[in-house]
C-alpha positions as CSV (number, residue, x, y, z in Angstrom):
1,M,11.7,-2.1,-11.4
2,K,12.2,1.6,-10.7
3,K,15.7,2.7,-10.0
4,I,16.8,1.8,-6.5
5,I,19.8,3.4,-4.9
6,Y,21.5,1.6,-2.0
7,L,23.4,3.6,0.6
8,F,25.6,1.4,2.7
9,V,27.9,1.9,5.6
10,L,30.2,-1.1,5.3
11,S,31.9,-2.7,8.2
12,L,34.8,-5.1,7.9
13,S,35.2,-5.8,11.6
14,F,32.9,-7.2,14.2
15,S,32.6,-7.1,18.0
16,V,32.6,-10.6,19.4
17,A,30.7,-11.3,22.6
18,K,30.4,-14.3,24.8
19,A,27.1,-16.1,24.1
20,Q,24.5,-15.3,26.6
21,S,20.8,-15.7,27.2
22,I,18.7,-13.6,24.8
23,P,16.1,-11.4,26.7
24,N,12.6,-11.5,25.3
25,G,13.6,-13.9,22.6
26,S,15.5,-11.2,20.7
27,F,18.8,-12.0,19.2
28,E,19.6,-8.5,17.9
29,T,21.9,-7.1,20.6
30,W,23.6,-3.8,19.7
31,S,26.8,-2.4,21.3
32,T,26.6,0.8,23.3
33,G,28.1,4.0,22.0
34,T,28.9,4.0,18.3
35,P,26.4,1.6,16.5
36,N,28.0,-1.6,15.4
37,L,26.8,-4.8,13.9
38,P,24.7,-7.1,16.2
39,L,27.0,-8.7,18.7
40,S,28.0,-12.3,17.8
41,W,26.7,-12.2,14.2
42,T,29.1,-13.8,11.8
43,S,29.1,-12.9,8.1
44,A,30.1,-14.4,4.8
45,G,29.7,-12.7,1.4
46,L,28.6,-9.1,1.3
47,L,27.1,-7.8,4.6
48,A,26.5,-4.2,5.3
49,K,25.3,-2.3,8.3
50,I,22.9,0.2,6.9
51,S,21.9,3.5,8.4
52,S,19.4,4.3,5.6
53,I,18.4,3.1,2.2
54,T,16.9,5.2,-0.6
55,V,14.2,3.6,-2.7
56,N,12.5,5.5,-5.5
57,S,13.7,8.8,-4.0
58,S,12.2,7.9,-0.6
59,T,14.6,7.4,2.4
60,K,13.9,4.4,4.5
61,L,15.3,4.3,8.1
62,P,15.9,1.2,10.2
63,T,12.9,0.1,12.3
64,H,14.9,-0.8,15.3
65,Q,17.6,1.5,16.8
66,L,20.1,3.1,14.3
67,L,21.2,0.3,11.9
68,C,19.9,-2.7,10.1
69,I,21.5,-5.6,8.3
70,G,21.8,-5.7,4.5
71,L,22.7,-8.9,2.6
72,G,23.9,-8.8,-1.0
73,N,25.9,-10.9,-3.4
74,A,29.5,-10.1,-4.2
75,V,32.0,-11.0,-6.9
76,V,35.7,-11.2,-5.9
77,G,37.7,-11.6,-9.1
78,T,35.6,-14.1,-10.9
79,T,34.3,-15.9,-7.8
80,G,30.8,-15.4,-6.7
81,I,30.2,-15.0,-2.9
82,I,26.8,-15.6,-1.4
83,G,25.7,-13.0,1.1
84,Q,24.8,-14.5,4.5
85,V,24.8,-13.7,8.2
86,Y,24.4,-16.2,11.1
87,Q,24.9,-16.8,14.7
88,K,24.6,-19.6,17.3
89,F,23.3,-18.8,20.8
90,P,21.7,-20.5,23.9
91,F,17.9,-20.7,23.6
92,T,15.8,-22.9,25.9
93,T,12.2,-22.5,24.9
94,R,10.1,-23.7,21.9
95,P,9.1,-20.4,20.1
96,K,6.1,-20.6,17.8
97,S,7.4,-18.1,15.2
98,I,10.3,-15.9,14.1
99,R,9.5,-12.3,13.3
100,F,11.4,-9.5,11.6
101,D,11.0,-6.5,9.4
102,C,12.4,-6.7,5.9
103,M,12.8,-5.2,2.5
104,Y,13.5,-7.4,-0.5
105,F,14.9,-6.6,-3.9
106,P,15.1,-9.8,-6.0
107,S,17.2,-9.8,-9.2
108,T,15.4,-8.7,-12.3
109,S,18.3,-9.8,-14.5
110,V,19.7,-13.0,-12.9
111,P,17.1,-15.8,-12.6
112,G,16.9,-18.3,-9.8
113,Q,17.9,-16.1,-6.9
114,F,16.0,-15.8,-3.6
115,A,16.4,-15.2,0.1
116,G,15.9,-17.6,2.9
117,V,15.9,-18.0,6.7
118,Q,17.5,-21.2,8.2
119,V,16.7,-22.3,11.8
120,I,18.4,-25.2,13.6
121,M,17.6,-26.0,17.3
122,T,19.4,-28.8,19.2
123,K,19.7,-30.2,22.7
124,W,22.9,-31.9,24.1
125,N,22.1,-35.4,25.5
126,G,25.4,-36.0,27.1
127,T,27.1,-37.5,24.1
128,S,25.6,-35.7,21.0
129,H,23.2,-33.1,19.9
130,D,19.6,-34.1,19.4
131,T,17.8,-32.2,16.6
132,I,14.7,-30.3,18.0
133,A,14.0,-28.2,14.9
134,N,15.6,-27.9,11.5
135,G,14.5,-26.2,8.3
136,T,14.8,-23.3,5.8
137,I,12.0,-21.0,4.8
138,T,12.5,-19.1,1.5
139,L,11.2,-15.7,0.4
140,N,10.3,-15.7,-3.3
141,G,8.1,-13.4,-5.3
142,A,8.1,-9.7,-6.2
143,A,10.1,-6.9,-4.6
144,I,9.2,-5.5,-1.1
145,I,10.1,-1.9,-1.5
146,D,9.1,-0.7,2.0
147,W,9.5,-2.1,5.4
148,A,7.1,-5.1,5.9
149,S,6.7,-6.9,9.2
150,V,6.6,-10.6,8.6
151,A,6.5,-13.8,10.6
152,I,7.6,-17.4,9.9
153,D,5.7,-20.2,11.6
154,L,8.1,-22.6,13.2
155,A,5.7,-25.5,13.8
156,P,6.7,-27.3,10.6
157,L,10.3,-27.2,11.5
158,Y,10.0,-29.1,14.8
159,K,10.9,-32.7,14.6
160,S,7.9,-35.0,14.9
161,G,7.6,-36.8,18.2
162,V,10.3,-34.7,20.0
163,T,8.9,-32.7,22.9
164,A,12.1,-31.6,24.6
165,N,13.1,-27.9,24.7
166,P,16.3,-27.0,22.8
167,D,19.4,-25.6,24.6
168,S,21.0,-24.1,21.5
169,C,19.8,-22.3,18.3
170,F,21.6,-21.6,15.0
171,L,20.0,-18.9,12.9
172,R,21.1,-17.9,9.4
173,F,19.8,-15.2,7.0
174,R,21.2,-15.9,3.5
175,L,20.8,-15.6,-0.2
176,F,20.3,-18.5,-2.6
177,P,21.4,-18.0,-6.2
178,N,21.0,-21.2,-8.1
179,S,24.8,-21.3,-8.9
180,F,27.9,-19.4,-7.8
181,G,28.5,-18.5,-11.4
182,Q,25.3,-16.5,-11.6
183,V,26.2,-14.3,-8.6
184,S,26.6,-10.6,-9.6
185,A,27.2,-7.7,-7.2
186,N,23.9,-6.2,-5.9
187,A,21.8,-8.4,-8.2
188,L,19.8,-9.4,-5.1
189,M,19.3,-7.5,-1.8
190,F,17.7,-8.6,1.5
191,I,17.4,-6.0,4.3
192,V,16.5,-7.3,7.8
193,D,15.8,-5.6,11.1
194,A,14.2,-6.2,14.5
195,A,14.5,-10.0,14.4
196,K,13.1,-11.9,17.3
197,F,11.4,-15.2,18.4
198,S,7.8,-15.1,19.6
199,D,5.4,-17.3,21.5
200,N,2.7,-16.3,19.1
201,A,2.1,-18.4,16.0
202,A,2.3,-16.6,12.6
203,S,-1.2,-15.5,11.5
204,F,-2.3,-15.9,7.9
205,E,-2.1,-12.2,7.3
206,E,1.5,-11.7,8.6
207,S,2.9,-15.0,7.3
208,I,5.9,-14.5,5.0
209,A,4.2,-16.8,2.5
210,N,1.4,-14.3,2.1
211,I,3.4,-11.1,2.1
212,G,2.7,-10.3,-1.5
213,R,-1.1,-10.8,-1.3
214,P,-3.6,-7.9,-1.5
215,S,-4.6,-6.8,2.0
216,Q,-7.1,-4.4,3.6
217,L,-9.5,-5.3,0.9
218,T,-12.8,-3.2,0.9
219,L,-15.6,-2.4,-1.6
220,Y,-17.5,0.8,-1.7
221,P,-20.3,1.3,-2.1
222,N,-21.4,-2.1,-0.9
223,P,-24.2,-2.9,-1.4
224,A,-23.7,-1.6,-4.9
225,K,-25.9,-0.8,-7.9
226,S,-24.1,-0.6,-11.2
227,E,-20.5,-0.3,-10.1
228,T,-18.3,-0.4,-7.1
229,K,-14.7,0.6,-6.2
230,I,-12.1,-1.9,-5.0
231,S,-9.6,-0.6,-2.5
232,F,-6.7,-2.7,-1.3
233,T,-3.1,-2.4,-0.1
234,M,0.0,-4.0,-1.5
235,K,3.3,-4.5,0.2
236,C,5.0,-5.0,-3.2
237,N,4.5,-4.2,-6.8
238,S,2.5,-7.0,-8.6
239,K,-0.1,-7.7,-11.3
240,V,-3.5,-8.3,-9.8
241,R,-6.4,-10.2,-11.5
242,V,-10.0,-9.6,-10.3
243,D,-12.6,-12.4,-10.5
244,I,-16.3,-12.0,-9.5
245,M,-17.9,-15.4,-8.6
246,D,-21.3,-16.4,-7.5
247,L,-21.8,-18.4,-4.3
248,E,-21.4,-21.7,-6.3
249,G,-17.9,-20.6,-7.4
250,R,-18.7,-19.8,-11.0
251,I,-16.9,-16.8,-12.5
252,V,-19.5,-14.3,-13.8
253,K,-17.0,-11.5,-14.6
254,Q,-13.3,-11.1,-14.8
255,V,-10.8,-8.2,-15.0
256,D,-7.5,-8.9,-16.8
257,P,-4.4,-8.6,-14.7
258,T,-3.6,-5.0,-13.9
259,D,-0.3,-3.5,-12.6
260,T,-0.5,-2.5,-9.0
261,F,2.1,-0.8,-6.7
262,S,3.3,-0.9,-3.1
263,G,0.8,1.0,-1.0
264,K,-2.9,1.7,-1.5
265,N,-4.5,0.8,-4.8
266,E,-8.0,1.4,-6.2
267,M,-9.9,-0.1,-9.1
268,N,-13.4,0.6,-10.6
269,L,-15.5,-2.5,-11.0
270,D,-18.4,-2.4,-13.5
271,C,-21.4,-4.6,-12.4
272,D,-23.5,-4.1,-15.5
273,G,-25.2,-7.3,-16.7
274,M,-25.1,-8.9,-13.2
275,K,-28.2,-9.8,-11.3
276,N,-29.0,-8.8,-7.8
277,G,-27.5,-11.1,-5.2
278,I,-24.4,-11.9,-3.2
279,Y,-21.0,-12.4,-5.0
280,I,-17.4,-13.1,-4.0
281,V,-14.8,-10.7,-5.4
282,K,-11.4,-12.4,-5.5
283,L,-8.1,-10.6,-6.1
284,T,-5.2,-12.8,-7.2
285,S,-1.7,-11.3,-7.2
286,E,1.6,-12.9,-8.2
287,N,2.2,-13.9,-4.6
288,G,-1.2,-14.4,-2.9
289,V,-5.0,-14.3,-3.0
290,N,-7.6,-12.3,-1.0
291,S,-11.4,-12.1,-1.3
292,T,-14.4,-10.3,0.1
293,K,-18.2,-10.3,-0.3
294,L,-20.1,-8.0,-2.7
295,I,-23.9,-7.4,-2.4
296,L,-25.6,-6.2,-5.6
297,A,-28.9,-4.4,-5.1
298,K,-30.0,-2.4,-8.1
Protein backbone atom coordinates (compact mmCIF):
# COMPACT_ATOMS: atom_id res chain seq x y z
CA MET A 1 0.00 0.00 0.00
CA LYS A 2 1.18 3.50 -0.76
CA LYS A 3 2.27 5.59 2.19
CA ILE A 4 -0.64 6.85 4.22
CA ILE A 5 -0.30 9.71 6.67
CA TYR A 6 -2.93 10.01 9.39
CA LEU A 7 -3.63 13.43 10.88
CA PHE A 8 -5.58 13.12 14.10
CA VAL A 9 -7.01 15.58 16.56
CA LEU A 10 -7.28 13.41 19.68
CA SER A 11 -9.79 13.97 22.41
CA LEU A 12 -9.60 12.42 25.87
CA SER A 13 -12.85 13.86 27.17
CA PHE A 14 -16.43 13.45 26.06
CA SER A 15 -19.64 15.41 26.42
CA VAL A 16 -22.28 13.21 28.00
CA ALA A 17 -25.88 13.87 27.07
CA LYS A 18 -29.13 12.43 28.28
CA ALA A 19 -30.44 9.81 25.85
CA GLN A 20 -33.15 11.16 23.60
CA SER A 21 -35.07 10.32 20.46
CA ILE A 22 -32.88 10.41 17.36
CA PRO A 23 -34.32 12.62 14.58
CA ASN A 24 -34.44 11.04 11.12
CA GLY A 25 -32.80 7.89 12.42
CA SER A 26 -29.46 9.65 12.77
CA PHE A 27 -27.40 8.95 15.85
CA GLU A 28 -24.58 11.36 15.05
CA THR A 29 -25.43 14.38 17.20
CA TRP A 30 -22.77 17.06 17.37
CA SER A 31 -22.45 19.69 20.07
CA THR A 32 -22.78 23.34 19.13
CA GLY A 33 -19.83 25.68 19.09
CA THR A 34 -16.45 23.99 19.10
CA PRO A 35 -16.84 20.59 17.39
CA ASN A 36 -16.75 17.66 19.75
CA LEU A 37 -17.21 13.92 19.55
CA PRO A 38 -20.79 12.79 18.86
CA LEU A 39 -22.80 13.16 22.05
CA SER A 40 -23.24 9.95 24.09
CA TRP A 41 -20.60 7.97 22.17
CA THR A 42 -18.44 5.89 24.52
CA SER A 43 -14.97 4.83 23.45
CA ALA A 44 -12.50 2.11 24.26
CA GLY A 45 -9.10 1.72 22.68
CA LEU A 46 -7.85 4.42 20.34
CA LEU A 47 -10.57 6.80 19.20
CA ALA A 48 -9.84 10.02 17.40
CA LYS A 49 -11.96 12.88 16.22
CA ILE A 50 -10.52 13.70 12.84
CA SER A 51 -10.76 17.01 11.01
CA SER A 52 -8.84 15.69 7.99
CA ILE A 53 -6.86 12.70 6.83
CA THR A 54 -4.13 12.73 4.18
CA VAL A 55 -4.04 9.71 1.87
CA ASN A 56 -1.40 9.52 -0.85
CA SER A 57 -0.86 13.31 -0.69
CA SER A 58 -4.60 13.96 -1.05
CA THR A 59 -6.48 15.56 1.86
CA LYS A 60 -9.84 13.98 2.70
CA LEU A 61 -12.34 16.04 4.70
CA PRO A 62 -15.30 14.68 6.71
CA THR A 63 -18.50 14.18 4.74
CA HIS A 64 -20.76 15.40 7.56
CA GLN A 65 -20.06 18.64 9.43
CA LEU A 66 -16.49 19.26 10.64
CA LEU A 67 -15.28 16.01 12.20
CA CYS A 68 -15.49 12.26 11.75
CA ILE A 69 -14.62 9.25 13.91
CA GLY A 70 -11.38 7.32 13.48
CA LEU A 71 -10.84 3.93 15.12
CA GLY A 72 -7.39 2.46 15.56
CA ASN A 73 -5.55 -0.08 17.67
CA ALA A 74 -3.31 1.00 20.53
CA VAL A 75 -0.59 -0.60 22.61
CA VAL A 76 -0.29 0.52 26.24
CA GLY A 77 2.92 -0.94 27.63
CA THR A 78 2.70 -4.45 26.25
CA THR A 79 -1.10 -4.65 26.33
CA GLY A 80 -3.04 -4.42 23.08
CA ILE A 81 -6.24 -2.36 23.14
CA ILE A 82 -8.92 -2.81 20.48
CA GLY A 83 -10.33 0.41 19.07
CA GLN A 84 -14.11 0.71 19.37
CA VAL A 85 -16.88 3.24 19.87
CA TYR A 86 -20.45 2.52 20.92
CA GLN A 87 -23.63 3.98 22.30
CA LYS A 88 -27.11 2.95 23.45
CA PHE A 89 -30.16 5.06 22.65
CA PRO A 90 -33.96 4.87 22.37
CA PHE A 91 -35.16 3.70 18.98
CA THR A 92 -38.73 2.58 18.30
CA THR A 93 -38.88 1.61 14.63
CA ARG A 94 -37.56 -1.34 12.59
CA PRO A 95 -35.09 0.22 10.11
CA LYS A 96 -34.14 -1.77 7.04
CA SER A 97 -30.51 -0.69 6.84
CA ILE A 98 -27.71 1.21 8.51
CA ARG A 99 -25.79 3.62 6.28
CA PHE A 100 -22.51 5.46 6.73
CA ASP A 101 -19.50 6.84 4.90
CA CYS A 102 -16.19 5.15 5.57
CA MET A 103 -12.54 4.73 4.71
CA TYR A 104 -10.76 1.53 5.62
CA PHE A 105 -7.07 0.73 5.93
CA PRO A 106 -6.56 -2.93 6.88
CA SER A 107 -3.20 -4.02 8.18
CA THR A 108 -0.71 -5.19 5.57
CA SER A 109 1.67 -6.55 8.21
CA VAL A 110 -0.55 -8.04 10.92
CA PRO A 111 -2.92 -10.76 9.60
CA GLY A 112 -6.39 -11.54 10.88
CA GLN A 113 -7.58 -7.99 11.58
CA PHE A 114 -10.81 -6.48 10.29
CA ALA A 115 -13.54 -3.96 11.17
CA GLY A 116 -17.11 -4.69 12.15
CA VAL A 117 -20.45 -3.11 13.02
CA GLN A 118 -22.55 -4.61 15.83
CA VAL A 119 -26.27 -3.89 16.21
CA ILE A 120 -28.48 -5.05 19.12
CA MET A 121 -32.12 -3.99 19.41
CA THR A 122 -34.28 -4.94 22.39
CA LYS A 123 -37.73 -4.29 23.87
CA TRP A 124 -38.58 -4.21 27.59
CA ASN A 125 -41.46 -6.61 28.35
CA GLY A 126 -41.92 -5.56 31.96
CA THR A 127 -39.46 -7.99 33.50
CA SER A 128 -36.65 -8.42 30.92
CA HIS A 129 -35.39 -7.29 27.54
CA ASP A 130 -36.64 -9.24 24.51
CA THR A 131 -34.15 -9.40 21.64
CA ILE A 132 -35.53 -7.88 18.45
CA ALA A 133 -32.30 -7.88 16.40
CA ASN A 134 -28.76 -8.96 17.10
CA GLY A 135 -25.69 -9.42 14.93
CA THR A 136 -22.31 -8.20 13.72
CA ILE A 137 -21.46 -7.39 10.12
CA THR A 138 -17.76 -7.41 9.24
CA LEU A 139 -15.79 -5.44 6.68
CA ASN A 140 -13.01 -7.46 5.09
CA GLY A 141 -11.01 -7.07 1.89
CA ALA A 142 -8.77 -4.43 0.39
CA ALA A 143 -8.23 -0.84 1.51
CA ILE A 144 -10.85 1.83 0.83
CA ILE A 145 -8.69 4.88 0.30
CA ASP A 146 -11.44 7.41 -0.39
CA TRP A 147 -14.84 8.04 1.17
CA ALA A 148 -17.30 5.35 0.16
CA SER A 149 -21.00 5.40 1.06
CA VAL A 150 -22.09 1.94 2.14
CA ALA A 151 -25.17 0.27 3.57
CA ILE A 152 -25.71 -2.79 5.75
CA ASP A 153 -28.96 -4.70 5.31
CA LEU A 154 -30.50 -5.34 8.73
CA ALA A 155 -33.06 -7.98 7.68
CA PRO A 156 -30.77 -10.93 8.57
CA LEU A 157 -30.29 -9.49 12.08
CA TYR A 158 -33.98 -9.45 13.04
CA LYS A 159 -35.02 -12.42 15.16
CA SER A 160 -37.26 -14.84 13.29
CA GLY A 161 -40.92 -14.69 14.27
CA VAL A 162 -40.57 -11.44 16.27
CA THR A 163 -42.66 -8.60 14.84
CA ALA A 164 -42.52 -6.13 17.73
CA ASN A 165 -40.68 -2.84 17.37
CA PRO A 166 -37.67 -2.27 19.65
CA ASP A 167 -37.47 0.45 22.27
CA SER A 168 -33.68 0.49 22.57
CA CYS A 169 -30.69 0.12 20.25
CA PHE A 170 -27.05 -0.62 21.02
CA LEU A 171 -24.62 0.18 18.21
CA ARG A 172 -20.89 -0.48 18.15
CA PHE A 173 -18.19 0.20 15.55
CA ARG A 174 -15.11 -1.82 16.45
CA LEU A 175 -11.95 -3.49 15.23
CA PHE A 176 -11.38 -7.24 15.44
CA PRO A 177 -7.75 -8.39 15.59
CA ASN A 178 -7.59 -12.16 16.00
CA SER A 179 -5.69 -11.80 19.28
CA PHE A 180 -4.77 -8.95 21.64
CA GLY A 181 -1.12 -9.93 21.26
CA GLN A 182 -1.25 -9.03 17.56
CA VAL A 183 -2.49 -5.49 18.13
CA SER A 184 -0.02 -2.84 17.06
CA ALA A 185 -0.62 0.91 16.94
CA ASN A 186 -2.12 2.12 13.65
CA ALA A 187 -1.91 -1.37 12.11
CA LEU A 188 -5.60 -1.04 11.24
CA MET A 189 -7.71 2.07 10.73
CA PHE A 190 -11.47 2.46 10.23
CA ILE A 191 -12.84 5.97 9.56
CA VAL A 192 -16.61 6.52 9.90
CA ASP A 193 -18.90 9.48 9.26
CA ALA A 194 -22.58 10.33 8.60
CA ALA A 195 -23.96 7.18 10.25
CA LYS A 196 -27.76 6.76 10.28
CA PHE A 197 -30.58 4.23 10.04
CA SER A 198 -32.76 4.10 6.94
CA ASP A 199 -36.16 2.74 5.95
CA ASN A 200 -34.67 1.67 2.60
CA ALA A 201 -33.09 -1.74 2.21
CA ALA A 202 -29.46 -1.92 1.12
CA SER A 203 -29.22 -2.39 -2.64
CA PHE A 204 -26.70 -4.75 -4.17
CA GLU A 205 -24.58 -1.88 -5.45
CA GLU A 206 -24.28 -0.10 -2.09
CA SER A 207 -24.06 -3.17 0.13
CA ILE A 208 -20.93 -3.28 2.27
CA ALA A 209 -20.41 -6.84 1.04
CA ASN A 210 -19.88 -5.53 -2.50
CA ILE A 211 -17.90 -2.40 -1.79
CA GLY A 212 -14.79 -3.81 -3.46
CA ARG A 213 -16.45 -4.92 -6.69
CA PRO A 214 -15.93 -3.15 -10.03
CA SER A 215 -18.78 -0.70 -10.70
CA GLN A 216 -19.92 1.60 -13.52
CA LEU A 217 -18.80 -1.09 -15.96
CA THR A 218 -19.03 -0.12 -19.65
CA LEU A 219 -17.54 -1.29 -22.97
CA TYR A 220 -16.76 0.94 -25.94
CA PRO A 221 -17.17 0.48 -28.76
CA ASN A 222 -20.02 -1.95 -28.25
CA PRO A 223 -20.84 -3.53 -30.70
CA ALA A 224 -17.15 -4.10 -31.31
CA LYS A 225 -15.15 -5.43 -34.22
CA SER A 226 -11.63 -6.55 -33.27
CA GLU A 227 -11.20 -4.92 -29.88
CA THR A 228 -13.02 -2.96 -27.20
CA LYS A 229 -12.09 -0.94 -24.16
CA ILE A 230 -13.34 -1.83 -20.67
CA SER A 231 -14.05 1.11 -18.36
CA PHE A 232 -14.94 0.61 -14.70
CA THR A 233 -14.61 2.24 -11.29
CA MET A 234 -13.02 0.81 -8.15
CA LYS A 235 -13.52 2.06 -4.60
CA CYS A 236 -10.34 0.30 -3.48
CA ASN A 237 -7.12 -1.04 -4.95
CA SER A 238 -7.46 -4.65 -6.15
CA LYS A 239 -6.35 -7.18 -8.75
CA VAL A 240 -9.06 -7.75 -11.37
CA ARG A 241 -9.43 -10.75 -13.71
CA VAL A 242 -11.42 -10.52 -16.96
CA ASP A 243 -13.34 -13.49 -18.38
CA ILE A 244 -15.25 -13.45 -21.67
CA MET A 245 -17.97 -16.11 -21.74
CA ASP A 246 -20.47 -17.25 -24.33
CA LEU A 247 -24.16 -17.39 -23.46
CA GLU A 248 -23.77 -20.98 -22.25
CA GLY A 249 -21.21 -19.89 -19.66
CA ARG A 250 -18.11 -21.26 -21.40
CA ILE A 251 -14.98 -19.11 -21.09
CA VAL A 252 -13.70 -18.21 -24.56
CA LYS A 253 -11.01 -15.74 -23.50
CA GLN A 254 -9.38 -14.78 -20.23
CA VAL A 255 -7.12 -11.93 -19.10
CA ASP A 256 -4.78 -12.64 -16.20
CA PRO A 257 -5.35 -10.64 -12.98
CA THR A 258 -4.27 -7.01 -13.40
CA ASP A 259 -3.58 -4.41 -10.71
CA THR A 260 -6.29 -1.74 -10.57
CA PHE A 261 -6.60 1.32 -8.38
CA SER A 262 -9.24 3.36 -6.58
CA GLY A 263 -11.08 5.47 -9.14
CA LYS A 264 -11.64 5.01 -12.86
CA ASN A 265 -9.77 2.21 -14.65
CA GLU A 266 -9.56 1.25 -18.33
CA MET A 267 -8.31 -1.91 -20.05
CA ASN A 268 -8.02 -2.86 -23.72
CA LEU A 269 -9.65 -6.16 -24.68
CA ASP A 270 -8.52 -8.00 -27.83
CA CYS A 271 -11.38 -9.88 -29.52
CA ASP A 272 -9.33 -11.53 -32.27
CA GLY A 273 -10.22 -15.17 -32.83
CA MET A 274 -13.76 -14.72 -31.53
CA LYS A 275 -16.85 -15.22 -33.72
CA ASN A 276 -19.66 -12.72 -34.15
CA GLY A 277 -22.27 -12.98 -31.45
CA ILE A 278 -23.23 -11.97 -27.92
CA TYR A 279 -20.84 -12.54 -25.01
CA ILE A 280 -20.68 -11.80 -21.30
CA VAL A 281 -17.63 -9.89 -20.01
CA LYS A 282 -17.11 -10.66 -16.32
CA LEU A 283 -14.74 -8.75 -14.03
CA THR A 284 -13.70 -10.46 -10.81
CA SER A 285 -11.90 -8.45 -8.13
CA GLU A 286 -10.61 -9.55 -4.75
CA ASN A 287 -13.89 -8.41 -3.21
CA GLY A 288 -16.64 -8.80 -5.78
CA VAL A 289 -17.84 -9.51 -9.32
CA ASN A 290 -19.57 -7.48 -12.03
CA SER A 291 -20.44 -8.26 -15.64
CA THR A 292 -21.88 -6.72 -18.78
CA LYS A 293 -22.89 -7.75 -22.30
CA LEU A 294 -20.56 -7.53 -25.32
CA ILE A 295 -21.80 -7.68 -28.92
CA LEU A 296 -19.19 -8.68 -31.50
CA ALA A 297 -20.01 -7.69 -35.10
CA LYS A 298 -16.99 -7.80 -37.43
